[in-house]
C-alpha positions as CSV (number, residue, x, y, z in Angstrom):
1,M,23.4,-10.0,14.6
2,T,25.1,-8.1,17.4
3,D,23.3,-7.7,20.5
4,Q,22.6,-4.2,20.4
5,P,19.7,-3.5,18.3
6,F,20.5,-1.1,15.3
7,I,17.1,0.5,16.1
8,Q,14.8,0.6,19.0
9,F,11.8,1.5,20.7
10,R,11.7,2.1,24.6
11,N,8.1,2.4,25.5
12,V,7.2,4.5,23.0
13,F,3.9,6.6,23.5
14,K,1.8,8.5,20.7
15,A,-1.7,10.1,20.6
16,F,-3.5,11.9,18.0
17,G,-6.2,13.9,20.2
18,A,-8.0,11.4,22.3
19,K,-6.7,8.3,20.2
20,T,-3.8,6.6,21.6
21,V,-2.0,4.5,18.8
22,L,0.9,3.6,20.1
23,N,0.6,2.5,24.0
24,G,3.8,1.5,25.5
25,V,5.8,-0.4,22.4
26,D,9.1,-1.8,22.9
27,L,10.5,-3.3,20.2
28,S,13.9,-4.2,18.8
29,I,15.2,-4.1,14.9
30,Y,18.4,-5.6,13.8
31,K,20.7,-4.5,11.2
32,G,21.7,-6.7,8.2
33,E,17.4,-8.3,9.1
34,V,14.6,-8.3,7.5
35,T,11.5,-7.6,10.4
36,T,7.9,-8.0,9.5
37,I,5.5,-5.8,11.2
38,I,2.1,-7.4,11.8
39,G,-1.7,-6.8,13.4
40,K,-4.9,-5.5,12.4
41,S,-5.5,-3.1,9.6
42,G,-5.9,0.6,11.7
43,G,-3.6,-0.9,14.2
44,G,-0.8,2.2,14.4
45,K,1.5,0.5,11.8
46,S,2.1,2.7,9.2
47,V,2.8,5.3,12.4
48,L,5.5,3.2,13.9
49,L,6.9,2.8,10.4
50,K,7.0,6.6,10.4
51,H,8.6,6.7,14.1
52,I,12.0,5.1,12.9
53,I,12.2,7.8,9.7
54,G,11.1,10.6,12.0
55,L,8.1,11.3,10.0
56,A,6.3,11.6,13.8
57,V,7.9,12.3,17.2
58,P,7.2,10.1,20.2
59,D,4.7,11.8,22.9
60,S,6.9,10.5,25.3
61,G,9.3,7.1,25.6
62,M,12.3,7.2,23.3
63,M,13.8,6.2,20.2
64,L,17.7,4.5,19.8
65,F,19.6,4.5,16.5
66,E,22.3,2.2,17.1
67,G,22.1,2.7,21.0
68,R,22.3,6.3,20.9
69,P,18.6,8.3,21.9
70,F,17.3,10.3,18.9
71,S,16.7,13.1,20.7
72,E,19.9,13.7,22.1
73,M,21.5,14.0,18.7
74,K,22.7,17.2,17.6
75,R,20.9,18.5,14.5
76,A,23.7,17.2,12.0
77,E,23.9,14.1,13.7
78,K,19.8,13.5,12.9
79,K,20.8,14.7,9.8
80,T,23.3,11.8,8.7
81,M,20.9,9.6,10.5
82,K,18.4,10.3,8.6
83,R,20.5,9.7,5.4
84,K,20.8,6.4,6.0
85,F,17.0,5.6,5.6
86,S,14.8,5.0,2.5
87,Y,11.1,4.4,2.3
88,M,9.1,2.6,-0.2
89,F,5.4,3.9,0.3
90,Q,1.7,2.2,0.1
91,G,0.8,3.5,-3.2
92,T,4.6,3.9,-5.1
93,A,3.8,7.7,-5.0
94,L,6.0,7.6,-8.2
95,F,5.3,11.5,-10.0
96,D,3.0,10.8,-12.9
97,S,4.4,13.7,-14.8
98,M,7.9,12.4,-14.2
99,T,9.3,9.6,-16.4
100,V,10.8,6.2,-15.0
101,F,14.5,7.5,-15.4
102,E,13.2,11.1,-13.3
103,N,11.5,8.8,-10.8
104,I,14.5,7.0,-10.0
105,A,16.5,9.8,-9.9
106,L,14.5,12.2,-7.7
107,P,16.2,11.2,-4.1
108,L,19.7,12.0,-6.0
109,V,18.7,15.4,-7.2
110,E,17.1,16.0,-4.0
111,R,19.6,15.0,-0.9
112,T,22.8,15.2,-3.0
113,S,25.3,17.5,-5.0
114,L,25.9,15.4,-7.6
115,Q,27.0,16.0,-11.2
116,K,23.9,15.4,-14.0
117,A,26.3,12.6,-15.0
118,E,27.2,11.1,-12.2
119,I,23.3,10.8,-11.2
120,R,22.8,9.2,-14.6
121,K,25.5,7.1,-14.1
122,Q,24.0,6.1,-10.4
123,V,20.3,5.7,-11.8
124,E,21.2,3.6,-14.8
125,E,23.4,1.1,-12.3
126,Q,20.2,1.0,-10.3
127,M,17.8,0.2,-13.3
128,E,20.2,-2.1,-14.6
129,Q,20.1,-4.2,-11.6
130,L,16.5,-3.8,-11.1
131,D,16.0,-5.0,-14.8
132,L,14.6,-1.6,-15.9
133,R,17.0,-0.6,-18.8
134,E,13.8,-0.8,-21.6
135,I,11.6,1.5,-19.7
136,N,13.6,4.6,-18.8
137,D,11.9,7.2,-20.7
138,K,8.4,5.5,-19.9
139,Y,5.3,7.0,-17.5
140,P,4.0,5.5,-15.0
141,S,0.7,5.6,-15.8
142,Q,2.1,3.5,-19.0
143,L,3.3,0.3,-16.5
144,S,1.7,-2.3,-14.8
145,G,1.4,-2.3,-11.0
146,G,4.1,-5.2,-10.7
147,M,6.3,-2.7,-12.7
148,Q,5.7,0.5,-10.6
149,K,6.5,-1.2,-7.5
150,R,9.8,-2.3,-9.1
151,V,10.3,1.5,-9.8
152,A,9.6,2.6,-6.8
153,L,11.8,-0.1,-5.3
154,A,14.7,1.4,-7.1
155,R,14.0,4.7,-6.1
156,A,14.4,3.6,-2.6
157,L,17.6,1.8,-3.7
158,V,19.4,4.4,-5.6
159,T,20.8,6.2,-2.6
160,R,22.3,2.9,-1.3
161,P,20.6,3.5,2.1
162,E,21.4,0.9,5.3
163,I,17.7,1.0,6.1
164,V,14.4,0.5,3.8
165,L,11.2,0.6,5.4
166,F,8.1,-0.7,3.5
167,D,4.6,0.1,3.9
168,E,2.6,-2.0,2.7
169,P,4.7,-2.7,-0.4
170,T,2.1,-5.3,-2.3
171,T,-1.3,-3.6,-1.5
172,G,-3.5,-3.4,-4.7
173,L,-1.9,-6.3,-6.4
174,D,-2.5,-10.3,-7.9
175,P,-1.3,-12.9,-6.1
176,I,1.6,-13.2,-8.8
177,R,2.5,-10.3,-8.6
178,K,2.4,-10.2,-4.6
179,N,4.8,-13.0,-4.5
180,A,7.0,-11.6,-7.3
181,V,7.2,-8.2,-4.9
182,H,8.2,-10.0,-1.6
183,N,11.1,-12.4,-3.8
184,M,12.0,-8.6,-5.1
185,I,12.5,-7.1,-1.7
186,S,14.3,-10.5,-0.6
187,D,16.4,-11.0,-3.2
188,Y,17.8,-7.3,-2.9
189,Q,18.3,-7.6,0.3
190,K,20.6,-10.2,0.2
191,K,22.1,-8.4,-2.4
192,F,22.4,-4.8,-1.4
193,G,22.8,-6.3,2.7
194,F,20.0,-3.2,4.0
195,T,18.5,-3.6,7.1
196,G,14.4,-3.9,5.8
197,V,11.2,-3.0,7.8
198,V,7.9,-4.5,6.2
199,V,4.5,-3.0,7.5
200,S,1.7,-5.9,6.1
201,H,-1.1,-8.0,6.4
202,E,-0.1,-10.9,4.1
203,I,0.4,-13.5,6.3
204,P,1.9,-16.1,5.5
205,D,3.7,-15.0,2.8
206,V,5.4,-12.4,4.0
207,L,7.2,-14.5,6.8
208,H,9.1,-15.9,4.9
209,I,11.3,-13.3,3.7
210,S,11.5,-12.3,7.4
211,Q,14.1,-13.3,9.6
212,R,12.0,-11.3,12.8
213,V,8.3,-10.5,13.3
214,A,6.8,-8.0,16.0
215,M,2.7,-8.2,16.0
216,L,1.2,-4.7,17.1
217,N,-2.3,-5.4,18.8
218,E,-3.6,-2.8,20.5
219,G,-1.0,-0.3,20.3
220,Q,1.5,-2.5,21.8
221,I,4.1,-5.3,20.8
222,L,2.3,-8.4,21.3
223,F,4.4,-10.9,19.7
224,E,8.0,-10.8,18.5
225,G,10.4,-13.4,17.4
226,S,11.2,-15.4,14.2
227,P,8.5,-16.9,12.3
228,E,9.3,-20.3,13.6
229,E,8.6,-19.1,17.1
230,L,5.4,-17.2,15.5
231,R,3.5,-19.8,13.7
232,N,4.3,-22.3,17.6
233,T,3.5,-19.5,19.8
234,S,0.4,-20.6,22.0
235,D,-0.5,-17.5,22.4
236,P,-4.4,-17.0,21.8
237,L,-4.5,-13.5,20.3
238,V,-1.7,-13.9,18.1
239,Q,-3.0,-17.3,16.6
240,S,-6.4,-16.1,16.1
241,F,-4.5,-13.5,13.8
242,L,-2.9,-15.9,12.3
243,K,-5.8,-18.2,11.6
244,G,-7.9,-14.3,9.8
245,S,-10.3,-14.3,12.2
246,Q,-9.2,-10.5,13.1
247,L,-8.4,-9.6,9.9
248,T,-11.4,-7.5,8.8
249,V,-11.7,-5.9,12.2
250,D,-10.8,-1.9,12.4
251,G,-11.6,-2.3,8.4
């Protein structure tokens, strides 16, 4: 790990109307690691994730990428930076009218000028790596929830991103499939070396795939450190959350 964070929040504020969601967030994300954001449901974790990928912009404060403020980058630089990112949505966001192959190919079709033959080659390679070869002509509605997650991950990885963001990747899955998705993220992170940022409430399961954990509480980062440091912290709010007493707060 280098001393300089890959992605950094500096005193970031974000409000929607009268509701302040991010209230002075300071957070560092390091290259080649999986960082998991935990916290109460409805507490702003997904909003934080949207700031990383540029779907939301701070009201005040600063986002830095590799030490450079995003707000100071030129348009072309911002475009190049955004190409390094990929996003795996909470509900997979697969298109039911498209086959598995077409869903996985979509980012290459939309974001590159590759020829059809090269797109086919890259998609087939990605499907091979994620063991999806037999279902390329199927539609998402024909797949199990766990298999849909795997297709969504294949689509997120097909552009060979440097950073992959996961928004509640195990929502709606049973414990066995949740474990399978966590293992899948961990295995492919090691295989491809991307930087992963995971928003999750699956404690303690998600800690096993994380090098760093940050807890968002009342719009601020209450804790940031390794999973071991999280388990050993004496902070009563953090301990209360880990024991599950606050999991139902905020719905």
